[in-house]
N, C-alpha and C positions, 0 to 999 in steps of 0.2 A: 468528460469522459470521465472514464475509471481505471484504477490503475492497470488492470488485465490489460488496457489499451497501450498502454504508456509503450513509445520507444524505449531502447536501452540505453542508458548513461546519457540520458537528458535531463537534467533537475525540472522537475516540477513544484507547482506548493498543494498541499489538501485543503480540499474547499470545505468540505463536510463527509461524515460516515452517515449509508443508509444501510441498515440490514437492522438484524436481530439486536434489539438492547443490550442484553449480558453480553454476546459475543460481541459487538461493538465498543462497548465498557472494559473490555479487554485490549482493545486495539489501543484504545483513548491513554491504558495505564501502561503499553508498550510503547509512548510517544509516538503515534501516531495521529497528530492532533490537528485541527483545524487552523490552518496557518502555517504548518510547518515544510517547508522544504525537503523534497524525496527524491530519487529515484532508483528506475529497476536497474541495478547491475546484472542479474543473471538471471534468464529463463528460458523454459524449457520448453518447443513450441506443441500444444494441445497437453500440456503435464503440467504438474505438480514438482516443486514448487518454484514461487517466482521471490529472488531474495533481492531485497530495497535497503536502501541505508538511508536512515531518517537519523538525526542530533548525533552523528557520527558512528552507530552502530546497525551491523547487520540484521537483517528482520527475515528470515524464512516466512513465508505466506502460502498458504494452499490457494488457489486460484478464486478459489467463494469467498475466500477471506476479502482478497485486493480489492474481488469486483465489488465491494461494499464503500469500499475507498475512491471516493470523488475528487479528482484534479483537475488544475488547472495551467 
């Protein structure tokens, strides 16, 4: 499933990124790397942004970007 489908305040592990190469590279630079633990801490139904915690940092992502992050 993608990060967009994640339940709030639940921990997930990033499996892979699937999206435009250049934009996924930016997400990797932000620390959203395979194997890293993440959780959604703030989400607006049908709106942007999603706020996620990864490596102790809060990062705001557009839903479009979050859909590229596959988790389990």
